[in-house]
C-alpha positions in Angstrom: 83.0 95.7 95.4 83.4 92.0 96.3 80.6 89.7 97.4 81.5 90.3 101.0 80.8 94.0 100.6 77.3 93.1 99.3 76.3 90.4 101.8 78.4 91.3 104.8 77.1 93.4 107.6 79.0 96.0 109.8 82.6 95.6 110.9 82.9 95.3 114.7 85.8 96.7 116.6 87.1 100.3 116.6 87.4 102.5 113.5 90.9 103.8 113.4 91.5 107.4 114.0 94.9 108.9 113.2 96.7 110.3 116.3 96.6 114.1 116.7 99.7 116.0 115.8 102.1 117.3 118.5 100.7 120.4 120.1 104.0 122.0 121.3 104.9 125.3 119.7 108.7 124.8 119.5 111.4 122.1 119.7 113.8 123.4 122.3 113.6 124.4 125.9 114.0 128.1 126.4 114.3 130.4 123.4 114.4 128.4 120.2 117.3 129.6 118.0 116.4 131.5 114.9 119.9 131.2 113.4 123.6 130.8 114.2 126.6 133.0 114.6 129.0 133.6 111.7 132.8 133.6 111.5 135.4 134.2 108.8 136.8 131.5 106.7 135.4 128.4 105.0 132.3 127.0 106.6 131.8 130.1 108.8 128.6 131.5 107.2 125.6 132.3 109.5 122.7 129.9 109.1 119.1 131.0 109.3 116.2 128.7 110.1 113.3 129.2 107.8 109.9 127.8 108.7 108.6 128.4 105.2 111.4 126.6 103.4 110.7 123.1 102.1 113.3 120.3 102.1 114.5 119.0 98.7 114.2 115.2 98.1 117.9 115.1 97.5 118.6 117.1 100.6 122.4 116.3 100.5 122.6 118.4 97.3 122.4 121.5 99.6 126.2 121.0 100.2 126.8 121.4 96.5 129.3 118.5 96.2 129.3 116.3 93.2 131.5 113.8 94.9 129.1 113.6 97.9 126.1 113.3 95.6 127.7 110.4 93.7 128.3 108.6 97.0 124.7 108.9 98.2 123.3 107.9 94.8 125.6 104.9 94.6 124.5 103.8 98.2 120.8 104.2 97.4 121.2 102.1 94.2 123.4 99.3 95.6 122.8 98.9 99.3 121.4 95.5 100.3 119.4 97.2 103.1 117.4 99.0 100.4 117.0 95.9 98.4 115.8 94.1 101.6 113.3 96.8 102.4 112.0 96.7 98.8 111.5 92.9 99.0 109.7 93.2 102.3 107.4 95.7 100.8 106.6 93.4 97.9 106.0 90.6 100.3 103.5 92.6 102.2 101.8 93.7 99.1 101.5 90.1 97.7 100.2 88.9 101.1 97.5 91.5 101.0 96.6 90.6 97.4 96.4 86.9 98.3 94.3 87.4 101.3 92.0 89.8 99.4 91.3 87.1 96.8 90.9 84.5 99.5 88.3 86.3 101.6 86.4 88.7 99.3 85.4 86.2 96.6 84.0 82.6 96.6 86.4 79.7 96.3 85.6 77.5 93.2 87.4 74.2 92.8 87.0 71.6 90.0 87.6 68.0 91.1 88.1 65.1 88.7 88.7 61.5 89.6 88.5 57.9 88.5 88.7 54.5 90.2 88.6 50.9 89.1 86.3 48.8 91.4 85.3 45.2 92.0 82.2 44.5 94.0 81.8 41.1 95.7 78.0 40.5 95.8 78.2 37.5 98.2 79.7 39.9 100.8 76.6 41.9 100.5 74.3 38.9 101.3 73.4 38.3 97.7 75.0 34.9 96.9 72.9 33.9 93.9 73.6 37.0 91.7 76.3 36.5 89.1 79.6 38.1 90.0 80.2 41.2 87.9 83.6 41.9 86.6 85.7 45.0 87.5 84.5 48.3 86.2 85.6 51.9 86.1 83.8 54.8 88.0 84.5 58.3 86.9 83.4 61.5 88.8 83.6 65.2 88.2 82.4 67.9 90.6 82.5 71.7 90.9 82.7 72.9 94.5 81.9 76.4 95.6 82.2 77.8 99.1 82.0 81.3 100.6 82.2 82.6 104.1 79.9 85.6 104.7 81.8 88.4 106.4 78.7 89.3 108.6 80.7 90.9 111.4 83.7 92.2 109.5 86.4 89.7 110.6 87.8 89.5 107.0 87.4 93.3 106.4 89.4 94.0 109.6 92.0 91.5 108.6 92.4 93.1 105.2 92.5 96.5 106.8 95.3 95.3 109.0 97.2 93.9 106.1 96.8 97.2 104.2 98.2 99.0 107.2 101.2 96.5 107.1 101.8 97.4 103.5 101.8 101.1 104.4 104.2 100.3 107.3 106.6 98.6 105.0 106.4 101.5 102.5 107.3 103.9 105.2 110.1 101.6 106.4 111.5 101.7 102.9 111.5 105.5 103.0 113.1 105.5 106.5 115.8 103.1 105.2 116.6 105.5 102.4 116.7 108.5 104.7 118.8 106.7 107.2 121.2 105.4 104.6 121.6 108.8 103.0 122.3 110.4 106.4 124.8 107.7 107.3 126.7 108.2 104.0 126.8 112.0 104.4 127.9 111.8 108.0 130.5 109.1 107.3 131.9 111.0 104.3 132.2 114.2 106.4 133.9 112.3 109.2 136.3 110.7 106.7 137.2 114.1 105.4 137.7 115.5 108.9 139.9 112.5 109.9 142.0 112.9 106.8 142.6 116.6 107.7 143.5 115.6 111.3 146.0 113.0 110.0 147.6 115.4 107.7 147.9 118.0 110.4 149.1 115.5 113.0 151.8 114.3 110.6 153.0 117.8 110.0 153.0 118.6 113.6 155.0 115.5 114.4 157.6 116.5 111.8 157.9 119.9 113.6 158.1 118.3 117.0 160.8 115.9 115.9 162.8 118.8 114.4 162.3 120.6 117.7 163.6 117.5 119.6 166.7 117.4 117.4 167.5 121.1 118.1 166.8 120.7 121.8 169.2 117.7 122.0 171.9 119.8 120.4 171.3 122.6 122.8 171.4 120.2 125.7 174.8 119.1 124.6 175.9 122.7 124.4 174.5 123.4 127.9 171.7 125.7 126.6 168.7 123.9 128.1 168.0 121.7 131.0 167.6 117.9 130.6 164.0 118.2 131.8 163.1 120.3 128.8 164.4 117.6 126.5 162.4 114.9 128.3 159.3 117.0 128.1 159.8 117.4 124.3 160.3 113.7 123.9 157.0 113.1 125.8 155.3 115.5 123.4 156.7 113.6 120.4 155.6 110.2 121.9 152.1 111.5 122.5 151.8 112.7 118.9 153.1 109.4 117.6 150.6 107.6 119.8 147.7 109.7 118.5 148.5 109.0 114.8 147.7 105.2 114.8 144.4 105.9 116.5 143.4 108.4 113.8 144.5 106.0 111.1 142.4 103.3 112.7 139.4 105.6 112.8 140.0 106.5 109.2 140.1 102.8 108.2 136.9 102.0 110.1 134.9 104.9 108.6 136.2 104.0 105.1 135.2 100.4 105.6 131.8 101.6 106.8 131.4 103.8 103.7 132.2 100.8 101.5 129.4 98.8 103.1 127.0 101.7 102.8 127.8 101.6 99.0 127.1 97.9 98.9 130.7 96.9 98.4 133.2 94.9 100.4 135.8 97.1 102.2 138.6 95.6 100.1 136.9 96.5 96.8 136.1 100.2 97.5 138.6 102.9 96.9 136.9 105.9 98.4 138.7 109.2 98.1 138.0 111.5 101.0 136.0 114.8 100.5 137.7 118.1 100.8 135.8 120.0 103.6 136.7 123.3 101.9 134.9 122.2 98.8 131.6 121.7 100.6 129.1 124.6 100.8 127.4 125.1 104.2 123.7 126.0 103.5 122.9 129.5 104.7 119.1 128.8 104.9 117.8 125.7 106.6 114.2 124.5 106.8 112.5 124.2 110.1 109.1 122.6 110.0 106.6 123.2 112.8 106.4 120.3 115.3 102.8 119.7 114.2 104.0 118.9 110.7 106.8 116.6 111.8 104.5 113.6 112.1 103.6 113.9 108.5 107.1 114.2 107.4 109.1 111.6 109.3 108.9 108.1 107.8 109.5 106.4 111.2 106.5 108.3 112.7 104.3 107.4 109.7 105.5 103.8 110.1 104.6 103.8 113.8 101.1 105.2 112.8 100.7 102.3 110.4 101.6 99.8 113.1 99.0 101.5 115.3 96.4 101.2 112.6 97.3 97.5 112.1 96.9 96.9 115.9 93.5 98.6 115.8 92.4 96.3 113.0 93.5 93.3 115.0 91.2 94.4 117.8 88.3 94.2 115.2 89.4 90.7 114.1 89.5 89.5 117.7 86.1 91.0 118.4 84.5 89.4 115.3 85.8 86.1 116.6 83.2 86.3 119.3 80.3 86.3 116.8 78.7 83.6 114.5 80.3 82.7 111.2 78.2 81.8 108.2 79.5 79.6 105.4 77.7 78.9 102.1 78.7 75.8 100.2 77.5 74.0 97.1 78.6 71.4 94.6 77.4 69.8 91.4 78.8 66.9 89.5 78.4 63.5 88.0 79.4 59.9 88.6 79.5 57.6 85.6 81.0 54.3 84.6 81.9 55.7 81.1 83.9 58.9 81.0 82.1 60.1 77.9 78.9 60.4 79.9 80.4 62.8 82.5 79.8 65.9 80.5 76.2 64.8 79.6 74.8 64.2 83.0 74.4 65.8 86.4 73.4 63.3 89.0 75.1 64.6 92.1 74.6 68.0 93.7 74.4 69.6 97.1 73.7 73.0 98.7 74.4 73.9 102.3 74.6 76.7 104.9 76.8 76.3 107.9 76.5 78.4 111.1 79.3 78.3 113.6 78.7 80.1 116.9 81.4 79.9 119.5 79.9 78.7 122.8 82.7 77.7 125.1 86.4 78.0 124.5 87.6 78.2 128.0 88.0 82.0 127.8 90.3 81.8 124.8 88.4 84.2 122.6 87.9 87.0 125.1 91.6 86.6 126.1 92.5 87.1 122.5 90.5 90.3 122.4 92.1 91.5 125.5 95.5 90.6 124.1 94.7 92.6 120.9 93.6 95.6 123.0 96.9 95.4 125.0 98.8 95.2 121.7 97.0 98.4 120.5 97.9 100.2 123.8 101.6 99.1 123.3 101.5 100.4 119.7 100.0 103.7 120.9 102.7 104.1 123.4 105.3 103.2 120.8 103.9 105.9 118.5 104.2 108.5 121.2 107.8 107.5 122.0 108.7 107.7 118.3 107.2 111.2 118.2 109.1 112.3 121.3 112.4 111.0 120.0 111.8 112.8 116.7 111.2 116.1 118.5 114.4 115.4 120.6 116.5 114.8 117.5 115.4 118.1 115.9 116.0 120.0 119.2 119.4 118.4 119.6 120.3 119.4 116.1 119.2 123.0 116.6 121.3 123.4 119.7 124.2 121.6 118.2 124.2 124.0 115.2 123.9 127.0 117.5 126.8 125.9 119.6 128.9 124.7 116.7 128.8 128.2 115.2 129.9 129.7 118.5 132.7 127.2 118.8 133.8 127.8 115.3 133.8 131.5 115.9 136.2 131.1 118.9 138.3 128.5 117.0 138.6 130.9 114.0 139.7 133.7 116.2 142.3 131.5 117.9 143.5 130.3 114.5 143.8 133.9 113.2 145.7 134.9 116.4 148.1 132.0 116.1 148.8 132.8 112.4 149.5 136.5 113.4 151.8 135.3 116.1 153.6 133.0 113.6 154.0 135.9 111.2 155.6 138.0 113.9 157.8 135.1 115.0 159.0 134.6 111.5 160.0 138.2 111.2 161.7 138.1 114.5 163.6 134.9 113.5 164.7 136.5 110.2 166.0 139.4 112.2 167.8 137.1 114.6 165.5 138.0 117.6 164.3 134.5 118.4 165.6 131.0 118.1 164.7 128.4 115.5 163.1 126.5 118.3 160.7 129.4 119.0 159.8 129.5 115.3 159.0 125.8 115.3 156.9 126.1 118.4 154.9 129.0 116.8 154.3 126.9 113.7 153.1 124.0 115.8 150.6 126.1 117.7 149.3 127.6 114.5 148.8 124.2 113.0 147.1 122.9 116.1 144.6 125.8 116.1 143.9 125.2 112.4 143.3 121.6 113.1 140.8 122.5 115.9 139.0 124.8 113.6 138.8 122.0 110.9 137.2 119.6 113.4 134.6 122.2 114.4 133.9 123.1 110.8 133.3 119.4 110.1 130.8 119.3 113.0 128.8 122.1 111.4 128.4 120.1 108.3 127.5 116.9 110.1 124.9 118.6 112.4 123.4 120.4 109.4 122.9 116.9 107.8 121.5 115.7 111.1 118.9 118.5 111.1 117.8 117.8 107.5 117.5 114.1 108.4 115.6 114.7 111.6 113.1 116.8 109.7 112.3 113.9 107.4 114.7 114.5 104.5 112.1 115.8 101.9 111.1 112.4 100.5 107.7 113.8 99.6 109.3 116.0 97.0 110.7 113.1 95.0 109.4 112.8 91.4 108.9 109.1 92.0 108.4 107.4 95.3 107.6 103.9 96.2 105.7 104.9 99.3 101.9 104.6 99.1 100.2 108.0 99.2 98.2 108.8 102.3 
């Protein structure tokens, strides 16, 4: 315990109390989903929400993709955002350490000096005294000062700085969670876009072949010119869609490179294969009351609230007296060798400073601190509400994604069956080549729609894991301060 703890009195201002946990029983309006529907094919498993399941620290490992795991680990190791958050945490910690030493313990300073002087005795009204020559005057002093923290101004200030350290520790965890979520989402989107590009290029080839056949049939009088124009429009629409997909692909690849801490031109990022990802069948679903302990952004908002509470105490203590002890001891000699052997100058003092009139400044500062606390409390509540909303949105998204995938899968299976029938009819001469190409195009379109919905299930699964806090508390080593 420092001297302030021995001498100081009580700390004025409010003692911080952590906000109560959310009292709601569920996340969503209406019946909260307990699981999702299933469908055949890759990514079609039913998912079940398990309140007793914990989240692994490396939550992205639930997708069982070594390539995805490597992307996330590279980002966490190399991202400037993480480096920035770590440096900010170190800055807050060092500020706390400096202020702790400055306020809890006395300041002790050693002062050494020497001057060469000439005294004119005639100027002092002593004309008949012989004029002395120049001489040296040496001085040494040890000065001690200490401000007694009688009303806890320093204690509350240190309390606020400790809360700031906690805030930065939580912000570091939040940055890691956000970065990991962004990498997973971007990688899944990159894979989905690559699948869309491949399918669009294949469909475009079929449409161009259809266009060639239709042009020949028009020359032979087999179709109307309007049919040919409609096909040309379809080809043009597909050709227009391809650059947009390629632009989106470039953007998400550039974004992934930045997440990995690299310039876009330096990163060659191979897209994932969606079919190589594993969709988790069991997903954790913490109670709303536990969410405030899990989400780093909520914990950071709580630390901000704690800091604001401490500032109210600092402003309150400013209304009360301040006591400062000071003392010094030293020597002044004309020979430097005599400094260490004599003590001829010393002082001891006690200073009381009581604010009397500051034009309302001090009470206004207290009211300002109270208003800042109210703002932090409202900000905390808003952060909690947004966290609850994100979990609720993810649950509904997963529920609807599964239903959509079920329908898309059925449509894809139906189109594949139709294609098989059409192929047999074509081989038997029952339908034209144009009809076969059209059946192939419809089958590819339905497969593409299913792939997009499949990717949405993976993305929304990652969004749920991120919204629940990402399992940082299960890490073997964490830089966040324990609560």
